[in-house]
Structure formats: structure tokens, C-alpha cells
C-alpha positions, 0 to 999 in steps of 0.5 A: 845376157851371156853367149855362154849358157848352162845346158838348161839355158842353151836348150831353152833357146830352142825349146822355150820362150826366153823373153821377147828376143826369142819369142819368135822361135817358139812356135809349133815345132817343125819336122826334123830337118834332113840333110841341109840346114832347115832350122826356122828362120826365127831360130837363125834370127834369135841366134844372131841376135844372141851373138850380137848381144854377147859381143857387145857385152864381153867387155861388160862382162869382164868389167863386172867380174873384176870389180867383183875381184874374179877373173873373167870366167870365174864366180857365180852365175848372175845376169851379167856373168856367164857360167864357166861350166854346166850345172852338175848333172844329177847322179844315182848312187851306184847299186851292186852289179850296176855302173856308177854312171847312168847310161844315156837313153838313145834319144837323150839331148846333147848336154854340152858342145865343144869346138877345137881347131887344128892347127891352132890359131893364129895361122897364116892365109893358105892353111887348111884348119880342121874343126872338130865338134864333141857333144856329151850326153847324147848317144848319136850326135849331129853337128853343124858348123858356123863361121863368121868372117871379119865384118861379115855375117854368120853363114853355115859352114857344114850343115848338120850331119854325123860328121864331127869335123869340117875343113876350112880352107883359107886360101885367098882369104882375107886376114882378120879374126874369124869367129866359129860356132858348132851346134849339136843335137841328137840325131833325129831330135830336130830343132827342139834340142839343139845345143850351142858351143861357146864361140871360138875366134881364129886369127888368120894372118896375112902371109909375107910377101916373098921378096927375093929369090937367089939362083944357087949354083948347079950341081954340075958347073957350066958348061957340059955336053948334052946328056947330063943331069943338072940339079937346079935350085933357088932360095927365096927370102921374105916368106915363110912358106914359099912356092918355087916354079922353074923356067927355061928358055932355049937359045932362040926359043921361047920361055916354057916351064921346067917345073911347075910351082912346088914347095921344092926349091930344087928342080932337075934339068935332063939335057939328053937329046937337047941342042948345044948352045946357051939356056937361060933360066928364071925362078919364080917364087910366091908364098903359099896360098898367094893368087899372084903369078909371082912375087919375086923372080931371079935377076939377073937371069942366070944362064948355062951352056950345053956344048959339043963334046970331044968325040971318042978317038980310041977303043982299047981292049983289055985281058979278059978274066979268066985267061983264054983258053976256057971250057964252055960254061965259064963266065968270062969278063970282057972290058975296054977303055975309050979315049978322047971323050969325057962321058963314053958310051960302050957297046960290046959285039961277039962273032962265033966261029963261022957266025955273024956279029951280034950285040953282046951288050948294048950301048951304056956307060959301063966299060965291062961286059959278062960273057956267059959261055954256057952252051957255047960251041968250042972254038975261036970268038971274035970281039969288038967294043964300040965307043962314042961320046954321050949324046952322040948321034953317030953309031960309033966313034971308035972301035977296036982293030984288029978284033980281039979273040977268045978260044973256048975249047973242051980241053983233054978228055978225062982218063980215069975215075976213082971212088971212095966210100965214107964210112967204108963198106960194110954199114948198117942199112939206113946209114948216110954214106958219102961218096968221093970220086976223083979223075985225071987227065982232064982240067975241068971234070964233071961227075955223074954218080950211078948205083945199082941195087940187089936185083935191080936196075942202074939209077942216077944217084947224082947228075953231071956237075963239077961236085966230085962228092955225093951222099947216099941215103941208104935204103933199109934193104940189105945186100950188095950194092954196085956203084960207078962214077962217069967223068968228062971234060966240061964242055964235052957233048959225049955221055962219058969219057971214063968210068970205073971198071970193075964196079966198086961195091958196098954192103949194107947189113 
């Protein structure tokens, strides 16, 4: 009797008596299971006996089919051959306005169950395989997944539930051929309508053991000074999916894990704050899924030296950009250069007129700093740049002496202001008019535009800015408007240094 039965034959397994083998499973029906597997022990026994029979008959079936001139799985169904598909289901002719296929009742029994696996067989030990069941003919199927290990007994991998998938975790399992089965039933139908898939086999192969691991050249060659990032890496041989674990031993210290097991063959070693001396390293490797502590490691042990770096011996000031003097509001770029040290760190200081020293930019690898003079008072400012080697615990190793200076001044005051209109007066009310101002006597003028409507009060059209132009979106009120432009040197705290007198006019018609 073959294991792959027709839909009717499968249902008979749990619903009717099929000889003495299934007689024990044909008693009064039991209540539908809830949650865990609760099919009767007789049904389980019948099922396991049936599977054993199929395994003994697989060779006989193939021999009989080939003797008849058919390939396994082909030909007609006899007592010694299994059918390749379920018998055709009865169908109704499509009626006008009705679907061609009948709609399954909500409680219809499952007609066929299939079982798939991803990734497909074979795979190495350690992989996680997702089993997927599918059922036809039933609207709300439930699935139960079974597993038969090599030389073992059938066991439930995942009990009946609406979940059509089950995960099989193979880490630490023995290599060999595993059999799987999926049972399907309509939700709430109980044991009487269980439908069973064809047994699927899966070959689990033993992973090859890692035989060696080579130490690759670090990203920065030894020796280096503390404070650098060093990239470490290795290359394993003999295994398809190696895992790497990096170890470190400081001079006179104990071994410690630098980076725990991971598929990545690279690790970063941050030497900031470390003591100088020679450090030993090791890389452990093993194949994915292995329970061993390691299968190979680096021999001989690689070493790396951290040595004190030469201190910074000088700090030199570069000419600021732009050149002094400048008016407040200017962005000034300051810079310097350290000598004698391979990885200098810079800290910028500033002292305002009559004030105290303050950090303009804290220690970092950048040798430039931007001084934003907006709001700064005029006068002479002092500067300094401290320099030290990366990783040094000193406050500074070199600085600038004497201190460089930079001058902020308001510049000469503005002495005059003029205004032109485009288009010229008069213009139709509602027209956009461009105002163009000019000044004299000041190197960095600021402009503020004013307007006085007929019979109204002076209002600001555009506040102080370096822009010498403003747009007047004229109102619909006709009449003659007065204008003024205030100007002053950038950095001057006064309201204005010059304006237009008498005020120019513009007529809207």
C-alpha cells in the first residue's frame, strides 16, 4: 500500500476503516483538538505504521512501475503503485451569471496538502529551513508539521495551528536525511478530516571544518602612536561559512575578546588612551553552526606596537582671511600649523580688548577655525593656538609666542546717501518700483529704506542690510509719497550716519 494516496484514500485514513492496520483508528470520533496535538494515539500509531510500509515499498513500487514500462509516479493506480495526483473533482457547468468553479463551503474538508522547504535541500548544518504547507478545498486550513530524524522516530515539529509555516533550526543537529510531513484539516473539523501530504526528504550535510586562518596586514602598519584606528582582518580556509572572533593581549596583560564571533572577517581597534607597548592578537574561526570554541586560530600570534609619538615642537600663525582691519560682522578664517609631531591636535584661543582668554575652538585635528565677528566690539583682539600630539595627556606642547593680533574697526562713517527709482515717477498705482541707493565715505555701508504715504507716518520699507536695493510694491492709493535712505558703516551702533535731505518724492496716479 503506497503512502501517497488519493484524496479519498487520505480521508479514509482518519474517517473509515482500511483493513486491520487502521481498525484501531476507527472508533467513535473525538472532540476537535484545541491548541496542542490531541489526535488519538491509535491514529498516530496507524500513521507511523503506514509510513514504515511506504519506506519498505518505495523500491518495490519503482521496480513494478519500471517493469510496466512506466517511470516512478506514472501510470495507473494499482495495489502496488501510488497515484501521481488526486482524482479529478466533479464540476458543474457554468451557469449564466455564475462562476465556472463552485465555491467551497466554509466547512469543506481539505482535498490536498503539499509541503515545500526554503532553502531547498541539501544544506549545511546550521541553516534555518522554513517549511510551508498548502491545502486545497478548505477555506480555513490548519497545519501540523512532523519530522523524522535519521534513525529516529516521528515527532511533532509544530502542532496544529492556522500558521502555514514552521521554522526548522538545524544548529547542532546531526547530518543526514530528515523526513517531513504536513497534516492539514479544516479548522474545527477535528481528527475525522485530516489530510496528509507526501513525505518530503531533506538532506542536511555536515559543514566542513575551518582548517586555518591567515592574518592580513593591518590598515595602518606597526608601529603607531596611541590614538589611531587600526583595521584588523583575517581569512579563514576550509569552511564555507566561517565565523570570526578577535582577541587582544596588551603588554603584560590578559587575553580579552576584542570582537565576539561574527560572520565579518574584519574588526576595528581603537587605540585612543591605550598604553604604549607591544600588543598580541589572535583570530579564532569556526564554521557557522559549530558548537566548538574554535576550529583554527592564527599561528604564530601576530603583534602590533604602540609607541610614544614625538611631541609638537612649534605652533605657527598663518595670515587671517580676510586681512585686518575688518568691520564687525565679518567671518574671519584663522589657521596655524604645528611642527615636530605626526598627528597634531589644535585648540584656538581668543582674548577680546580688555577681556579674558576664552576657547574659540577646542582640541581637534582641524588646523583652521572661523571667527564670527557679528556683534563683537571694535578693537584689537589677541589669539593663540595650542598644539599637542594626538593621545598626549599634556595641556599643550607648543603655542604661539608672541600672540598674534587682529583689529576690528567700524571704518570711516558714511557721509552721504542718494536714491534713484526704476521706473521713474510718476507711475500707475499698483506698480512694483525698484529703489536703488548709494552712499559715500564708508567702506562697508548698511542701508535702511523709509517711506511716507500721503497724510501718513514714516514707516520702514526695508531694515538695515548690506543691500543697496529695495522693492516697493505700490498701494492702490494715489498721491505723492516721500522717501528716505539711512546709511551707516557696518559695526556702528548709531541709528544713521547720513540720509537724504530734502526727501525725494514719487507720485502714483
